[in-house]
N, C-alpha and C positions, 0 to 999 in steps of 0.2 A: 856498820857505821865503823870497824878497822878498813875495808876496802877506799872511804876517801884521803885525797895524798895534803897532805901536812902541806907539802913545800910543792914549788915548780907545778901550781894548776894551770891552767888555761888561763885566765884572769891575768895573772904573774907572771906567765909569758908573756900573754900580749902586754904591757906595762911596759915590760919589760926590755921591750925588743923597741917599743917604739922611744920608747927614754935612750936608747943607745941607738934612733936612728936619729934624734934630735944631737949629737954629739958630747953627751951622760955618759959619766962615767960610776962606776957604782959596787957595793959589795953586798954581797945578799950573806945572808943566814951569819948577825952575826952576834951575840951577845955584850951589848952595850954598859949593864947593867952587874958591876963584879958585885958577886957570892949570891946568882942570878943566874935564873937555868932561859932563862929567858931570849926570845932571839929574834934581835926587828928581820924581816922580810925584808929591805932592802935598804941602803943605809948611802947615804954619801956623804962624807967621813970632813973631807975640809969645809964645807959648806954647813956644816952638823945637823943633819936631815936622818930623820925617819920614819923611811916609809910601812904599814900594817899592812894586809891586805886581807880583809875580817871576812867568812865563809857567814852568809845569812844566817843561817840554822846555832853555828857553836857563838859568837858572836854579839844575840842575840838580837838580831836588826829589825826598827820599830816598823821597816814595808813588808817584809821578804820569813820576818824570823814563827817559830811556829814550835809548837812544844807538841811529843807525841801523847799518844789517850794512854800508850803504855809505860805503865811508873813512870807517871804524870808525874809523882816529887820530886823522885831523881832526879828525874833531867830537869826540872823546874830551879830545883838547886843548881841543878852542875851549868848552867848557862847563867845566872846571876853571878854565878862566881869566878867565870870565863870575862863576863864584862863589872864585876869588881878588879879583877888584876888588873884588865887594860885602863881602868881610868887610872889603878894601880900604879901601873907601871909610865903611863902618857906625865902620867905629874913624876911622878922620878925622874926619868929623860929630864924637860924641862925644866927641872930644879937643875940638871945640871948644865944646862944650854945648846940643848937637843931643841931644833923642832921636830915638831911633831906631823904626820897625814898619814890621818884612811881611809880604806879605801877598801870600799863593800865590796861582792866581789860582785853586784847585779851592777855597779856602773857598768856607763861605758869607757874602756879600756882608754880610748884617745881623749877623754874627757879628766881623765885622773891623772892622766903622764901629762897632758897643763897643769894639773891643779899642781902637780908634784912638779914640775921643770921650775914655778915661778917661785914655789918652794926654795929648790933648789937657787935659782936667781939670787932670791934677797936676802941669804944667806950669805 
C-alpha cells in the first residue's frame, strides 16, 4: 500500500491538464482548514472551489471500493474513518463558503474537468 501515490496520480494530472487547457488557473495541495493537516488536491481561490480526487479503495467508492480479506476489520474501520473525515472536511469547507467537488479515480477526466469548470464558472 505504501507504493500508492498520494498526489499527482494519473487521473489528477489528466484533470489538471484539461483544466489548464480550458484556461483555468489553480493552486495545488493547499490546506484550507485552519488547524488541520487536510489538503485539497486542486484549489481555485478566487471562485472558492475545492477539488478532491479520491481513490476508490481509500475513500470507499460505492461502485469499486473493496475491503481486503486479510485484517478485514482493520481495513473496514480505516476506510470508514476516511469516509467520515471526507464528510467532515466537506461540511467544514462549505461552512467557510467553499464549493466542494469530489471526483472518483474511475471517472472520465473529461467529465470531471467539465464538472469542475462549471463549478468554477458559477463561483
